[in-house]
C-alpha positions as CSV (number, residue, x, y, z in Angstrom):
1,X,100.1,71.5,104.7
2,X,97.4,70.4,102.2
3,X,95.2,73.1,100.7
4,X,91.7,71.9,99.7
5,X,89.8,74.3,97.4
6,X,86.2,73.8,96.2
7,X,84.1,76.0,94.0
8,X,80.4,75.7,93.3
9,X,77.9,77.1,90.8
10,X,74.5,77.2,92.4
11,X,71.0,76.9,91.1
12,X,69.1,80.2,90.9
13,X,66.5,78.7,93.3
14,X,66.8,75.4,95.2
15,X,65.5,73.8,98.4
16,X,63.2,76.8,98.9
17,X,66.0,79.4,98.9
18,X,67.5,81.8,96.4
19,X,71.1,81.4,95.2
20,X,72.2,84.2,97.6
21,X,70.4,82.6,100.5
22,X,72.0,79.2,99.7
23,X,75.4,80.7,99.3
24,X,75.1,82.3,102.8
25,X,73.8,79.0,104.2
26,X,76.8,77.2,102.8
27,X,79.2,79.8,104.3
28,X,77.6,79.6,107.8
29,X,77.4,75.9,107.9
30,X,80.8,75.1,106.5
31,X,82.6,77.6,108.7
32,X,80.7,76.2,111.7
33,X,82.7,73.0,111.2
34,X,85.8,74.7,112.5
35,X,86.2,73.4,116.1
36,X,83.9,70.5,115.5
37,X,86.2,68.6,113.2
38,X,89.7,68.8,114.7
39,X,91.6,68.0,111.5
40,X,90.6,71.4,110.0
41,X,93.6,73.7,110.3
42,X,91.9,76.7,108.6
43,X,88.7,77.1,106.7
44,X,87.0,80.0,105.0
45,X,84.1,80.3,102.5
46,X,83.8,83.2,100.1
47,X,80.7,84.3,98.3
48,X,81.4,85.6,94.8
49,X,80.8,89.2,93.7
50,X,82.2,88.8,90.1
51,X,79.3,89.0,87.6
52,X,81.2,87.0,84.9
53,X,79.5,83.9,83.4
54,X,82.8,82.1,84.1
55,X,82.7,82.9,87.8
56,X,81.6,80.4,90.4
57,X,79.2,81.4,93.2
58,X,81.0,80.2,96.3
59,X,84.5,79.0,97.2
60,X,85.9,77.0,100.1
61,X,89.5,77.4,100.9
62,X,90.7,75.0,103.7
63,X,93.9,73.6,105.1
64,X,94.7,70.2,106.5
65,X,97.9,68.6,107.7
66,X,97.7,65.8,105.1
67,X,95.5,63.7,102.8
68,X,94.4,61.4,105.7
69,X,93.1,64.5,107.7
70,X,91.3,65.7,104.6
71,X,89.7,62.3,104.2
72,X,88.7,62.3,107.9
73,X,87.0,65.7,107.4
74,X,85.2,64.6,104.2
75,X,83.7,61.5,106.0
76,X,82.9,63.2,109.3
77,X,79.1,63.0,109.9
78,X,78.8,66.8,110.4
79,X,80.6,67.5,107.1
80,X,78.5,64.8,105.3
81,X,75.3,66.6,106.5
82,X,76.5,69.9,105.0
83,X,77.8,68.3,101.9
84,X,74.5,66.5,101.3
85,X,72.6,69.8,101.3
86,X,75.3,71.4,99.0
87,X,74.8,68.6,96.5
88,X,71.1,69.5,96.3
89,X,71.6,73.2,95.5
90,X,74.6,73.1,93.0
91,X,74.8,73.0,89.3
92,X,78.5,72.1,89.3
93,X,81.5,71.7,91.5
94,X,85.2,71.8,91.0
95,X,88.0,70.9,93.4
96,X,91.8,71.1,93.7
97,X,94.0,69.8,96.5
98,X,97.7,70.6,96.7
99,X,100.5,70.7,99.1
100,X,102.0,74.1,100.0
101,X,105.7,74.6,99.3
102,X,106.8,74.2,102.9
103,X,105.6,70.6,103.1
104,X,105.5,69.3,99.6
105,X,109.1,67.9,99.7
106,X,108.7,66.3,103.0
107,X,105.6,64.1,102.5
């Protein structure tokens, strides 16, 4: 399985919403993609509670069968809609994709 992790630092205020409101919007809309995009094996969004300057505001942890399924998810029209909004409200974004132990040798 392929893990796809994304973290965002959000603007204090963007698109008419506070950082907290936008983080909640992201959580609701990203998690709503489960069942809409069949390639998603699991998906969860967490909203940060750590007050450190080094902390990011929101994190996505998702699982896909492989890189092709991740690509299908990323280009799916419903994901593109959510991603377009997320791009408007973020300061920065980091991402990591990796295979879990049980499948990394069998790719």
